[in-house]
GUTOR-652855 format. One line per 8 residues: number of its first residue (from 0); their letters; for each residue x, y, z of N, C-alpha, C. Coordinates in steps of 0.05 Angstrom, whole numbers, always signed. Example, Ala and Ser with C-alpha at 12.3 -4.5 7.8 and 13.67 -1.06 7.14 Angstrom:
0> as> +264,-114,+156,+246,-90,+156,+264,-66,+156; +257,-45,+142,+273,-21,+143,+258,+1,+157 $
***
This chain:
0> xxxxxxxx> +17,-26,+0,+2,-3,-2,+15,+26,-1; +12,+44,-17,+28,+66,-19,+22,+86,+1; +36,+96,+20,+34,+117,+36,+46,+138,+34; +36,+163,+47,+53,+188,+43,+51,+203,+69; +77,+215,+81,+72,+226,+106,+61,+253,+104; +37,+258,+121,+21,+284,+120,+37,+302,+136; +38,+331,+127,+48,+351,+145,+33,+349,+171; +46,+359,+195,+33,+363,+221,+11,+381,+216 $
8> xxxxxxxx> -13,+373,+228,-37,+387,+222,-35,+415,+239; -23,+416,+260,-14,+441,+275,-1,+458,+256; +17,+451,+241,+35,+469,+227,+14,+480,+201; -3,+460,+194,-23,+474,+173,-43,+496,+186; -52,+493,+209,-68,+508,+223,-55,+535,+229; -30,+534,+237,-16,+557,+246,-3,+574,+221; -6,+561,+196,+7,+576,+174,-10,+597,+160; -36,+597,+173,-54,+620,+165,-70,+614,+137 $
16> xxxxxxxx> -70,+588,+131,-88,+581,+107,-118,+590,+113; -132,+593,+88,-162,+602,+94,-174,+576,+81; -164,+558,+66,-179,+536,+57,-161,+510,+62; -173,+489,+70,-157,+465,+78,-150,+446,+53; -123,+434,+52,-115,+421,+30,-140,+396,+22; -141,+389,-2,-163,+373,-9,-166,+348,+0; -143,+334,+12,-140,+310,+24,-158,+309,+52; -161,+335,+63,-173,+334,+90,-201,+338,+85 $
24> xxxxxxxx> -215,+343,+62,-244,+349,+55,-255,+319,+52; -278,+316,+69,-293,+294,+72,-309,+288,+46; -322,+263,+44,-338,+257,+22,-364,+270,+22; -375,+274,-1,-401,+286,-5,-423,+276,+21; -424,+249,+22,-442,+235,+39,-436,+247,+69; -409,+246,+77,-405,+256,+101,-410,+287,+106; -405,+302,+88,-410,+333,+90,-436,+340,+96; -453,+324,+88,-485,+332,+92,-490,+330,+123 $
32> xxxxxxxx> -473,+317,+137,-483,+314,+167,-463,+329,+191; -442,+344,+173,-425,+359,+190,-435,+388,+194; -436,+393,+221,-449,+421,+229,-433,+434,+248; -443,+455,+259,-427,+471,+279,-430,+458,+307; -408,+447,+317,-405,+434,+342,-414,+449,+366; -408,+473,+368,-420,+489,+390,-450,+493,+390; -463,+498,+366,-490,+497,+363,-502,+474,+373; -488,+452,+363,-501,+423,+367,-503,+419,+399 $
40> xxxxxxxx> -479,+426,+410,-476,+419,+440,-496,+434,+458; -505,+458,+446,-523,+472,+461,-555,+461,+462; -560,+442,+444,-587,+434,+435,-595,+412,+463; -619,+422,+472,-628,+408,+496,-647,+381,+485; -657,+386,+467,-677,+366,+454,-667,+342,+444; -680,+319,+443,-669,+293,+427,-654,+279,+450; -643,+256,+442,-627,+235,+456,-599,+250,+466; -596,+244,+493,-571,+252,+503,-553,+229,+514 $
48> xxxxxxxx> -527,+233,+514,-510,+208,+522,-516,+205,+554; -522,+181,+563,-528,+180,+591,-504,+185,+611; -514,+194,+633,-490,+201,+656,-494,+183,+675; -474,+166,+680,-477,+148,+703,-457,+154,+728; -472,+154,+746,-464,+161,+772,-451,+136,+786; -426,+134,+792,-414,+110,+801,-412,+106,+834; -424,+130,+847,-419,+132,+875,-429,+111,+892; -456,+100,+882,-463,+76,+897,-460,+48,+884 $
56> xxxxxxxx> -440,+46,+870,-434,+20,+853,-426,-1,+874; -413,+5,+895,-406,-14,+915,-421,-6,+942; -444,+2,+940,-457,+11,+966,-466,-15,+981; -463,-10,+1009,-471,-34,+1026,-500,-40,+1024; -519,-20,+1016,-545,-28,+1012,-548,-41,+986; -561,-65,+987,-559,-81,+965,-580,-71,+942; -602,-58,+950,-622,-48,+928,-608,-20,+918; -595,-7,+932,-581,+22,+921,-554,+7,+903 $
64> xxxxxxxx> -545,-11,+912,-523,-21,+895,-534,-32,+870; -551,-48,+870,-565,-64,+846,-577,-45,+826; -589,-23,+837,-604,-2,+817,-576,+15,+803; -557,+21,+820,-533,+33,+808,-521,+19,+785; -520,-6,+790,-506,-25,+771,-527,-32,+745; -554,-30,+753,-570,-38,+731,-573,-10,+709; -566,+11,+721,-567,+37,+702,-539,+38,+687; -517,+26,+695,-495,+23,+678,-495,+3,+659 $
72> xxxxxxxx> -510,-21,+663,-514,-40,+646,-532,-30,+625; -554,-16,+632,-574,-7,+612,-560,+11,+591; -545,+31,+604,-528,+50,+585,-510,+31,+563; -498,+14,+574,-482,-3,+556,-496,-19,+538; -519,-29,+545,-537,-45,+527,-550,-25,+506; -557,-2,+512,-573,+16,+493,-558,+37,+480; -535,+42,+492,-517,+68,+478,-486,+53,+475; -475,+37,+495,-449,+32,+492,-430,+52,+497 $
80> xxxxxxxx> -439,+77,+507,-423,+99,+513,-436,+116,+536; -421,+127,+556,-433,+140,+577,-414,+162,+592; -427,+179,+606,-409,+197,+622,-404,+186,+647; -383,+178,+658,-379,+168,+683,-372,+191,+707; -390,+193,+724,-383,+215,+748,-383,+200,+772; -366,+213,+792,-358,+202,+821,-346,+173,+815; -328,+173,+796,-314,+149,+784,-288,+141,+802; -284,+157,+823,-262,+150,+842,-234,+160,+837 $
88> xxxxxxxx> -231,+173,+812,-205,+185,+810,-204,+215,+815; -186,+226,+829,-186,+250,+841,-185,+269,+818; -205,+293,+817,-204,+312,+799,-177,+329,+797; -157,+327,+817,-135,+341,+815,-117,+326,+798; -117,+301,+798,-102,+284,+783,-110,+284,+755; -136,+286,+751,-147,+286,+720,-133,+315,+709; -133,+332,+722,-126,+365,+716,-96,+359,+711; -82,+344,+729,-53,+344,+724,-44,+326,+695 $
96> xxxxxxxx> -63,+306,+692,-57,+293,+666,-61,+309,+642; -84,+324,+644,-90,+343,+622,-70,+366,+620; -62,+376,+640,-44,+395,+641,-14,+389,+625; -8,+365,+634,+18,+355,+624,+16,+348,+592; -8,+334,+586,-11,+332,+558,-11,+352,+541; -28,+375,+551,-28,+401,+540,-2,+412,+536; +16,+412,+559,+44,+425,+558,+59,+410,+535; +57,+386,+532,+70,+371,+512,+67,+384,+485 $
104> xxxxxxxx> +38,+383,+481,+33,+394,+453,+39,+424,+449; +42,+436,+470,+52,+466,+468,+80,+472,+467; +96,+451,+464,+123,+450,+462,+129,+457,+430; +153,+470,+425,+156,+475,+399,+156,+450,+378; +150,+454,+353,+145,+429,+339,+171,+412,+335; +196,+425,+332,+221,+408,+333,+224,+393,+358; +215,+401,+380,+220,+384,+403,+199,+360,+402; +174,+368,+394,+155,+341,+393,+164,+322,+371 $
112> xxxxxxxx> +179,+332,+349,+189,+314,+325,+210,+293,+339; +220,+300,+359,+241,+280,+373,+226,+255,+382; +200,+258,+386,+187,+235,+396,+168,+221,+368; +177,+232,+346,+162,+220,+324,+159,+190,+320; +136,+181,+311,+137,+149,+306,+145,+146,+280; +144,+122,+271,+149,+114,+241,+130,+93,+234; +108,+102,+227,+88,+81,+221,+97,+61,+198; +111,+72,+177,+121,+58,+155,+135,+30,+164 $
120> xxxxxxxx> +152,+34,+188,+168,+10,+194,+152,-4,+221; +126,+4,+225,+109,-8,+244,+112,+3,+274; +131,+26,+273,+131,+38,+301,+112,+60,+305; +89,+52,+319,+64,+67,+319,+66,+87,+348; +81,+78,+363,+82,+94,+390,+101,+119,+385; +88,+140,+395,+104,+168,+393,+84,+189,+381; +96,+208,+376,+83,+232,+363,+77,+225,+332; +51,+234,+323,+44,+228,+295,+22,+240,+282 $
128> xxxxxxxx> +16,+239,+261,-4,+248,+245,-15,+222,+226; -37,+222,+218,-50,+198,+200,-38,+201,+178; -29,+176,+167,-19,+173,+139,-41,+167,+121; -40,+179,+96,-61,+174,+74,-56,+150,+62; -73,+132,+63,-74,+102,+48,-84,+108,+19; -76,+92,+2,-83,+99,-26,-113,+89,-30; -126,+80,-13,-150,+71,-16,-172,+98,-19; -170,+110,+5,-190,+135,+4,-171,+161,+4 $
136> xxxxxxxx> -144,+161,+10,-130,+182,+6,-136,+204,+26; -154,+197,+46,-165,+222,+62,-150,+225,+90; -147,+245,+100,-133,+252,+125,-155,+266,+145; -145,+263,+169,-161,+271,+191,-149,+294,+205; -163,+315,+214,-153,+341,+224,-142,+334,+252; -121,+322,+256,-111,+316,+283,-81,+307,+283; -70,+314,+302,-39,+303,+311,-42,+288,+334; -28,+270,+340,-32,+252,+368,-4,+244,+377 $
144> xxxxxxxx> -11,+233,+403,+16,+227,+417,+3,+195,+427; +18,+174,+420,+5,+147,+428,+31,+131,+439; +19,+120,+464,+39,+102,+479,+25,+81,+497; +37,+59,+503,+26,+43,+524,+35,+52,+552; +12,+50,+569,+16,+64,+597,+15,+40,+619; +3,+18,+611,-2,-1,+631,-6,-28,+617; +6,-52,+628,+17,-55,+654,+49,-41,+652; +59,-37,+679,+82,-22,+680,+106,-33,+666 $
152> xxxxxxxx> +104,-60,+667,+129,-75,+658,+131,-77,+630; +110,-71,+615,+110,-70,+585,+113,-43,+572; +117,-21,+590,+118,+3,+578,+148,+6,+566; +150,+31,+546,+173,+36,+536,+179,+64,+544; +190,+68,+566,+197,+95,+579,+213,+112,+559; +229,+102,+542,+246,+119,+524,+228,+137,+506; +202,+130,+501,+184,+147,+486,+167,+165,+503; +169,+162,+525,+151,+180,+544,+163,+208,+544 $
160> xxxxxxxx> +148,+232,+542,+158,+256,+541,+173,+262,+568; +192,+272,+566,+209,+284,+587,+202,+309,+600; +190,+322,+579,+176,+352,+589,+148,+351,+577; +132,+362,+593,+135,+373,+622,+144,+352,+641; +156,+362,+666,+165,+342,+686,+144,+325,+699; +123,+337,+699,+99,+316,+716,+87,+296,+692; +95,+297,+668,+80,+279,+650,+82,+250,+659; +106,+240,+663,+108,+211,+674,+95,+203,+699 $
168> xxxxxxxx> +99,+221,+718,+86,+217,+743,+55,+217,+745; +47,+238,+735,+14,+242,+733,+2,+219,+715; +14,+211,+690,+4,+196,+673,+7,+164,+686; +27,+161,+696,+30,+133,+710,+10,+127,+732; +2,+149,+750,-16,+148,+771,-44,+145,+761; -48,+158,+738,-76,+155,+726,-77,+128,+714; -59,+117,+700,-63,+92,+689,-67,+72,+709; -54,+72,+731,-57,+51,+753,-89,+53,+762 $
176> xxxxxxxx> -98,+75,+765,-127,+80,+776,-146,+74,+756; -141,+76,+734,-157,+71,+709,-162,+43,+706; -138,+28,+709,-139,-1,+706,-156,-10,+729; -156,-3,+753,-177,-10,+774,-205,-4,+767; -208,+18,+752,-236,+27,+746,-245,+7,+721; -226,+0,+706,-235,-21,+684,-242,-46,+697; -228,-57,+718,-237,-79,+731,-265,-81,+743; -272,-59,+754,-295,-53,+765,-318,-53,+744 $
184> xxxxxxxx> -313,-38,+724,-334,-38,+700,-335,-63,+690; -315,-81,+685,-316,-108,+671,-336,-127,+691; -330,-123,+714,-342,-140,+737,-371,-135,+733; -384,-111,+734,-410,-103,+732,-423,-114,+705; -407,-108,+682,-414,-118,+656,-417,-150,+654; -396,-164,+670,-400,-193,+672,-427,-202,+687; -430,-190,+710,-455,-197,+724,-480,-187,+710; -478,-172,+690,-502,-160,+678,-509,-184,+656 $
192> xxxxxxxx> -488,-200,+644,-492,-222,+626,-497,-248,+643; -499,-247,+668,-504,-271,+685,-480,-287,+686; -457,-278,+683,-434,-291,+688,-420,-284,+715; -395,-301,+720,-385,-292,+745,-370,-267,+742; -365,-254,+765,-357,-227,+764,-328,-224,+750; -312,-242,+751,-285,-237,+742,-283,-249,+709; -304,-260,+701,-305,-271,+674,-292,-257,+649; -306,-232,+646,-297,-214,+623,-271,-202,+629 $
200> xxxxxxxx> -265,-199,+650,-233,-190,+658,-214,-212,+649; -223,-236,+656,-206,-257,+646,-208,-263,+617; -227,-261,+605,-231,-262,+574,-214,-240,+559; -210,-220,+572,-195,-196,+557,-167,-195,+563; -158,-216,+582,-130,-220,+585,-118,-215,+615; -138,-207,+631,-132,-205,+661,-111,-183,+667; -99,-184,+691,-82,-158,+699,-56,-160,+685; -50,-185,+677,-18,-188,+663,-21,-178,+632 $
208> xxxxxxxx> -45,-185,+620,-45,-184,+590,-60,-162,+581; -82,-151,+594,-95,-129,+585,-82,-104,+580; -76,-89,+558,-58,-68,+552,-74,-44,+552; -65,-22,+566,-76,+6,+568,-59,+23,+550; -68,+29,+526,-57,+45,+505,-68,+74,+507; -55,+94,+510,-60,+123,+512,-56,+135,+485; -78,+149,+474,-74,+166,+451,-85,+193,+457; -62,+214,+462,-75,+242,+464,-78,+251,+436 $
216> xxxxxxxx> -107,+258,+430,-112,+272,+404,-109,+304,+407; -99,+311,+389,-96,+342,+389,-107,+352,+362; -133,+367,+367,-143,+378,+341,-141,+409,+342; -126,+418,+322,-120,+445,+317,-144,+461,+308; -146,+487,+314,-166,+501,+297,-167,+496,+269; -190,+498,+257,-191,+491,+232,-207,+511,+214; -195,+520,+193,-206,+548,+179,-235,+537,+163; -239,+515,+159,-263,+501,+147,-274,+476,+161 $
224> xxxxxxxx> -282,+482,+186,-293,+457,+201,-315,+443,+192; -328,+458,+169,-352,+446,+158,-347,+425,+136; -318,+426,+131,-308,+403,+109,-290,+381,+120; -284,+386,+146,-266,+365,+156,-279,+348,+180; -259,+329,+189,-263,+313,+210,-240,+308,+227; -241,+310,+256,-220,+307,+271,-214,+279,+271; -235,+262,+274,-232,+231,+270,-256,+223,+256; -251,+207,+237,-275,+197,+221,-289,+176,+236 $
232> xxxxxxxx> -314,+170,+229,-334,+153,+238,-318,+122,+243; -324,+112,+265,-311,+87,+272,-319,+74,+297; -319,+52,+300,-322,+41,+326,-295,+32,+338; -293,+31,+366,-266,+24,+379,-264,-6,+377; -237,-17,+370,-232,-43,+375,-228,-53,+402; -226,-40,+419,-218,-45,+451,-238,-60,+463; -234,-69,+486,-255,-79,+505,-267,-55,+517; -254,-34,+528,-264,-10,+537,-249,+12,+531 $
240> xxxxxxxx> -263,+36,+529,-243,+62,+524,-252,+82,+542; -235,+92,+556,-238,+117,+576,-226,+141,+562; -244,+159,+566,-235,+190,+550,-237,+214,+567; -218,+229,+572,-215,+255,+583,-215,+275,+562; -226,+300,+565,-221,+321,+543,-221,+347,+556; -211,+366,+544,-208,+396,+551,-234,+412,+556; -258,+399,+552,-279,+414,+556,-289,+429,+531; -278,+421,+507,-284,+433,+481,-301,+410,+469 $
248> xxxxxxxx> -326,+416,+460,-342,+394,+448,-333,+384,+424; -337,+362,+414,-330,+351,+387,-341,+320,+383; -337,+303,+405,-350,+276,+402,-379,+274,+395; -383,+256,+372,-412,+251,+362,-415,+225,+363; -440,+214,+368,-445,+184,+368,-465,+181,+351; -467,+160,+334,-488,+154,+316,-510,+140,+332; -528,+149,+340,-551,+134,+355,-577,+136,+341; -590,+115,+338,-612,+111,+323,-618,+126,+297 $
256> xxxxxxxx> -597,+125,+283,-594,+136,+254,-591,+163,+253; -581,+179,+278,-574,+205,+277,-546,+210,+293; -534,+232,+284,-507,+243,+300,-515,+256,+324; -509,+245,+348,-516,+260,+375,-493,+273,+382; -489,+297,+390,-466,+308,+403,-466,+306,+434; -441,+296,+444,-438,+290,+473,-436,+318,+485; -447,+320,+507,-443,+348,+523,-417,+345,+538; -408,+366,+547,-383,+367,+561,-389,+365,+591 $
264> xxxxxxxx> -387,+344,+604,-395,+343,+634,-369,+344,+652; -371,+364,+669,-346,+371,+684,-339,+345,+703; -310,+341,+704,-298,+322,+720,-310,+293,+714; -322,+288,+687,-330,+261,+679,-305,+248,+664; -309,+220,+661,-296,+207,+645,-314,+192,+624; -309,+199,+600,-330,+188,+580,-319,+157,+576; -337,+138,+575,-330,+109,+571,-348,+99,+548; -333,+85,+529,-339,+71,+506,-341,+39,+515 $
272> xxxxxxxx> -361,+26,+504,-356,-2,+505,-346,-11,+478; -319,-26,+475,-311,-27,+448,-320,-56,+433; -308,-59,+414,-318,-84,+394,-315,-112,+410; -288,-108,+426,-283,-136,+444,-304,-145,+459; -316,-127,+475,-338,-135,+494,-362,-138,+477; -368,-124,+456,-392,-129,+439,-391,-160,+427; -368,-167,+421,-365,-195,+408,-366,-213,+432; -357,-212,+455,-358,-231,+479,-385,-234,+483 $
280> xxxxxxxx> -402,-208,+489,-429,-207,+495,-449,-218,+473; -439,-223,+451,-456,-230,+426,-474,-207,+423; -467,-182,+423,-481,-157,+412,-498,-147,+436; -501,-159,+456,-514,-150,+480,-510,-119,+488; -483,-117,+491,-470,-94,+498,-458,-82,+470; -466,-54,+464,-460,-42,+441,-432,-25,+437; -420,-32,+415,-395,-14,+406,-407,+6,+388; -410,+31,+397,-425,+51,+381,-406,+66,+359 $
288> xxxxxxxx> -419,+70,+338,-403,+85,+320,-398,+115,+326; -376,+127,+324,-370,+154,+336,-350,+168,+320; -352,+193,+317,-330,+211,+304,-326,+235,+321; -305,+249,+309,-296,+275,+322,-301,+298,+304; -316,+321,+310,-317,+344,+294,-296,+364,+306; -289,+384,+287,-270,+405,+291,-282,+432,+293; -269,+454,+300,-282,+479,+299,-259,+501,+293; -271,+524,+289,-250,+545,+284,-238,+564,+304 $
296> xxxxxxxx> -251,+560,+329,-247,+576,+351,-228,+567,+374; -227,+541,+376,-216,+531,+399,-201,+502,+393; -174,+500,+404,-162,+473,+402,-178,+455,+420; -180,+432,+410,-193,+409,+427,-172,+389,+430; -170,+380,+455,-153,+357,+462,-168,+334,+476; -165,+310,+471,-178,+286,+486,-155,+267,+489; -161,+254,+516,-140,+234,+521,-156,+207,+524; -152,+193,+502,-166,+162,+501,-147,+143,+510 $
304> xxxxxxxx> -157,+125,+530,-142,+106,+537,-158,+80,+527; -147,+63,+510,-159,+40,+500,-148,+17,+515; -169,+3,+525,-161,-23,+542,-164,-47,+521; -138,-60,+513,-142,-77,+493,-131,-104,+501; -143,-127,+493,-133,-154,+495,-109,-159,+482; -93,-184,+486,-69,-187,+471,-77,-193,+444; -58,-186,+426,-64,-189,+398,-69,-218,+385; -56,-238,+398,-55,-264,+386,-65,-286,+409 $
312> xxxxxxxx> -63,-283,+437,-67,-301,+453,-97,-311,+458; -113,-293,+451,-140,-301,+457,-157,-302,+433; -175,-320,+431,-194,-318,+409,-221,-306,+418; -225,-285,+403,-250,-271,+408,-271,-285,+396; -295,-289,+411,-319,-301,+402,-341,-300,+422; -363,-297,+414,-388,-298,+432,-382,-320,+453; -387,-312,+481,-379,-331,+503,-406,-351,+500; -399,-380,+506,-422,-396,+503,-448,-394,+520 $
320> xxxxxxxx> -442,-384,+545,-467,-374,+560,-484,-358,+549; -476,-341,+530,-497,-316,+520,-506,-324,+491; -500,-350,+482,-506,-359,+457,-530,-382,+461; -546,-382,+441,-568,-404,+449,-581,-410,+421; -598,-426,+414,-609,-433,+388,-627,-406,+377; -638,-395,+403,-653,-371,+394,-639,-347,+388; -614,-346,+400,-595,-321,+393,-566,-338,+387; -565,-346,+364,-541,-360,+355,-517,-335,+355 $
328> xxxxxxxx> -491,-344,+353,-468,-326,+351,-470,-310,+324; -466,-286,+329,-468,-266,+307,-440,-258,+298; -419,-268,+311,-391,-259,+307,-375,-285,+304; -362,-285,+283,-341,-311,+278,-316,-309,+297; -302,-332,+305,-283,-331,+321,-256,-317,+307; -241,-297,+321,-218,-284,+308,-202,-277,+335; -179,-275,+327,-159,-266,+346,-162,-233,+345; -153,-219,+365,-151,-189,+367,-143,-177,+339 $
336> xxxxxxxx> -120,-188,+333,-103,-178,+307,-122,-184,+284; -131,-210,+283,-150,-212,+259,-172,-195,+256; -186,-189,+278,-207,-167,+282,-200,-141,+268; -176,-134,+277,-166,-105,+269,-161,-106,+241; -148,-129,+229,-144,-129,+198,-171,-133,+183; -190,-149,+195,-213,-150,+182,-227,-121,+179; -228,-108,+196,-238,-82,+199,-221,-61,+174; -199,-66,+178,-179,-50,+156,-186,-58,+129 $
344> xxxxxxxx> -190,-83,+124,-194,-96,+99,-222,-82,+89; -240,-87,+106,-268,-77,+101,-272,-48,+91; -256,-32,+110,-253,-2,+107,-239,+5,+78; -220,-11,+70,-206,-6,+44,-224,-16,+24; -240,-36,+24,-260,-43,+7,-280,-20,-1; -292,-13,+24,-311,+9,+22,-301,+32,+10; -276,+38,+15,-264,+65,+4,-261,+58,-29; -254,+36,-37,-251,+28,-66,-276,+35,-79 $
352> xxx> -297,+22,-68,-324,+18,-77,-335,+50,-84; -330,+65,-63,-342,+96,-62,-326,+113,-81; -302,+103,-91,-284,+121,-113,-300,+127,-136 $
***
């Protein structure tokens, strides 16, 4: 596949261009649904992404506890995405993580380039921008920083930003607490399927093998936001994805045939159910299609942490307990690596068909 290195989107944004290069302009079909994100966020009518309060998730009171867990399960079944509040991770730590990531992106371009990844050779960790593939040739209006943050013994500290000084400490603390939150969520989703509490955790690799990959998405101001996307429509391949953001709207979910804009909920963590859990649950929990819009006025930054099973060790398929004659398996068995390849292949085919 022929690939070409795109310029950093930050450089394009700060160059003063009035119109964006054609490879950033979305397809006609997509353009019909791209609107002003600030106006969309103000809308009070229509469906809203559910907010799930976790403060009673381990309540001593059985009824209170079960009601809280039922709400989380319902959101996972109906939406596959939710704002988590009272999630147990200190607001100060969330601020430190965000401040550190923002400070990295505020470094001069040549400093950031020292951490550049090399996608051509398969080195995806580090600082990067999307490469254009020859199927669609389309680019997204974002730069990013990507690295594995947990388990600690699998990290490559040589690519972690040295500046700002708090980056490593804040991100490491956050990773550890997020891993605990993932266990809690997986246990509730397990019970929701009538399984043992530890089952889903075990199926996605457990404490040793489940990988937490952080991608800091940096969406510079865009002179023509009505023509571009920060991230094109996709579902996450992960088991779960946890997202922080800098309170600038941009995330949209494809719900009941329409794009719904996620509100900015203070001190919340957005959580997506990914394909991995959708497959294991045989579609009972949803992996929702979503995308990111950009704007003219404000830089948007999000911190996505993908909780991913090992690439080859586990066969992903609907669990026998959730399959029956009435509800046969709707997903074929694949390793996580095969699932990713299958999605890329389908995307390439779709792009060639739409040319």
